[in-house]
C-alpha positions as CSV (number, residue, x, y, z in Angstrom):
1,M,107.0,101.2,121.5
2,A,104.3,102.3,119.0
3,E,104.9,104.3,115.9
4,P,102.5,107.1,114.9
5,L,100.6,106.9,111.7
6,T,98.5,109.9,110.6
7,G,94.9,109.0,110.0
8,P,92.0,110.8,108.3
9,A,91.2,114.3,109.6
10,G,89.1,114.4,112.7
11,S,90.7,111.2,113.9
12,T,93.2,110.6,116.5
13,P,96.6,109.6,115.3
14,L,96.9,105.9,114.7
15,Q,99.2,104.1,117.1
16,V,100.1,100.7,115.8
17,A,102.3,98.1,117.3
18,S,105.9,98.1,116.0
19,R,106.0,94.4,117.0
20,P,103.2,91.9,117.3
21,R,101.0,92.2,120.4
22,K,98.9,89.5,121.9
23,A,95.2,89.7,122.6
24,P,94.5,90.1,126.3
25,G,93.9,86.8,128.0
26,R,95.1,84.7,125.0
27,S,98.5,83.0,124.9
28,G,100.3,82.1,121.7
29,D,98.4,84.6,119.4
30,S,100.6,86.6,117.2
31,L,97.9,89.0,115.9
32,R,99.2,92.6,115.6
33,Y,96.8,95.1,117.1
34,S,97.0,97.8,119.5
35,R,94.3,98.8,122.0
36,Q,95.7,102.3,121.9
37,A,95.6,102.4,118.1
38,S,92.3,104.1,117.4
39,P,91.5,105.8,114.1
40,Q,88.0,107.2,114.4
41,P,85.8,107.5,111.3
42,P,86.4,110.9,109.7
43,R,84.3,113.7,110.9
44,G,84.9,116.6,108.5
45,G,87.8,118.9,108.2
46,A,90.8,118.8,105.8
47,L,91.9,115.3,105.0
48,G,95.7,116.0,105.3
49,Q,97.7,113.2,103.7
50,W,94.6,111.0,103.4
51,Q,93.4,112.8,100.2
52,L,90.9,110.2,99.2
53,L,87.9,109.2,101.3
54,S,84.7,107.1,100.8
55,H,82.0,106.2,103.3
56,L,79.3,103.6,103.1
57,E,76.7,102.9,105.8
58,L,75.1,99.4,105.7
59,G,72.6,97.5,107.7
60,A,73.8,94.4,109.5
61,L,72.1,92.2,106.9
62,P,73.2,89.1,105.0
63,G,74.0,91.0,101.7
64,A,76.0,93.8,103.3
65,A,79.4,92.2,102.9
66,A,78.8,91.7,99.1
67,C,77.7,95.4,98.8
68,A,80.8,96.5,100.8
69,R,83.1,94.4,98.5
70,L,81.6,95.9,95.4
71,H,81.8,99.4,96.8
72,A,85.5,98.8,97.6
73,R,86.2,97.4,94.1
74,L,84.6,100.4,92.4
75,V,86.2,103.0,94.6
76,L,89.7,101.6,94.3
77,W,89.3,101.4,90.5
78,E,88.2,105.1,90.5
79,W,91.2,106.0,92.7
80,G,93.6,104.1,90.4
81,L,94.4,101.5,93.1
82,S,93.1,98.4,91.4
83,A,96.5,96.7,92.0
84,I,95.6,96.3,95.7
85,G,91.9,95.7,94.9
86,E,91.8,91.9,95.5
87,N,93.4,92.2,98.9
88,A,91.3,95.2,99.8
89,E,88.1,93.4,98.9
90,L,89.0,90.4,101.0
91,L,89.8,92.6,104.0
92,V,86.6,94.6,103.6
93,S,84.6,91.4,103.3
94,E,86.2,89.9,106.4
95,L,85.9,93.1,108.5
96,V,82.3,93.8,107.4
97,T,81.2,90.2,107.9
98,N,82.6,90.3,111.5
99,A,80.8,93.6,112.1
100,I,77.5,92.2,110.8
101,Q,77.8,89.1,113.0
102,A,78.7,91.3,116.0
103,S,75.9,93.8,115.4
104,Q,73.0,91.5,114.6
105,S,70.1,91.9,116.9
106,A,66.6,90.4,116.9
107,E,65.1,93.8,117.8
108,R,66.3,95.9,114.9
109,V,68.8,96.2,112.0
110,Q,72.0,97.7,113.4
111,P,74.2,100.0,111.3
112,V,77.7,99.0,110.1
113,G,79.9,101.8,108.7
114,L,82.7,101.4,106.2
115,W,85.3,104.0,105.5
116,L,88.0,103.8,102.9
117,S,90.8,106.4,103.0
118,S,94.0,106.6,100.8
119,D,97.0,108.7,100.4
120,R,97.3,107.3,96.9
121,S,99.8,104.6,98.0
122,R,98.3,103.1,101.2
123,L,94.7,102.2,101.9
124,L,93.1,102.5,105.3
125,I,89.9,100.5,105.9
126,L,87.8,101.3,108.9
127,V,84.7,99.3,109.9
128,Q,82.4,100.5,112.7
129,D,79.8,98.3,114.4
130,T,77.5,98.5,117.4
131,S,79.0,95.7,119.4
132,S,81.2,96.3,122.4
133,Y,82.7,92.8,122.1
134,L,86.4,93.0,121.2
135,P,87.7,91.3,118.0
136,E,89.6,88.2,118.7
137,P,90.2,85.0,116.7
138,S,88.0,82.0,117.4
139,A,89.6,79.6,119.8
140,G,91.5,76.9,117.8
141,A,90.8,78.5,114.4
142,S,93.2,77.5,111.7
143,A,93.7,78.5,108.1
144,D,91.7,75.3,107.0
145,D,88.6,76.2,109.0
146,E,85.5,77.5,107.2
147,R,84.6,79.8,110.1
148,G,86.5,81.7,112.7
149,R,89.6,82.6,110.6
150,G,88.6,86.1,109.6
151,L,91.2,87.8,111.9
152,L,93.9,85.3,110.7
153,I,93.2,86.6,107.2
154,V,93.2,90.2,108.3
155,E,96.6,89.6,110.0
156,A,98.1,87.9,106.9
157,I,97.0,90.5,104.4
158,S,97.2,93.8,106.1
159,T,100.3,95.8,106.9
160,K,98.9,96.7,110.3
161,W,95.5,96.4,111.9
162,G,93.9,97.4,115.2
163,W,90.7,98.3,116.9
164,D,89.3,100.7,119.4
165,A,86.1,101.1,121.4
166,D,83.8,103.8,120.2
167,Q,84.2,106.9,122.4
168,D,80.4,107.1,122.6
169,G,80.4,103.6,124.2
170,G,78.2,102.2,121.5
171,G,80.5,99.8,119.6
172,K,84.0,99.7,118.1
173,V,86.0,100.5,115.1
174,V,88.2,97.9,113.5
175,W,90.8,99.1,111.0
176,A,93.3,97.6,108.6
177,L,96.1,99.2,106.6
178,I,97.4,98.0,103.2
179,G,100.6,99.5,101.8
């Protein structure tokens, strides 16, 4: 059974797994995510309990993850949430890096969106990309691998995380919650 978590205004309520769920078609994975859990990027309106909101749009370019990390660091400092800054920066870096890799196209630079929302105790990180490929850990990835361990890091650091396909059919939103 999933427990509701109120997301930013204009979003659907988050539904997160109350116990670990397994990725479809993969046995032995303990990653917590819920296909039904779908915060959408905020689209105006009152923010409700998520009083703080920041948005940054990036191109799927090599320097985007570093820009996103710096943005997160400065925003969390401004919000008085520096205590969770290191973990938040790592999550932002992993999620944006995955989004960049998923969105890269030889034809044109694709957009990657980053939203940070907070109720002053928890931080919700949302990253939107243009790929319809679902997030799943690389086969056989371990904590010692240089590549393919991004979702293992997201799982270890976040309180909860999930993803949902964009309702417009042009990508997905991956989110992580700290706190």
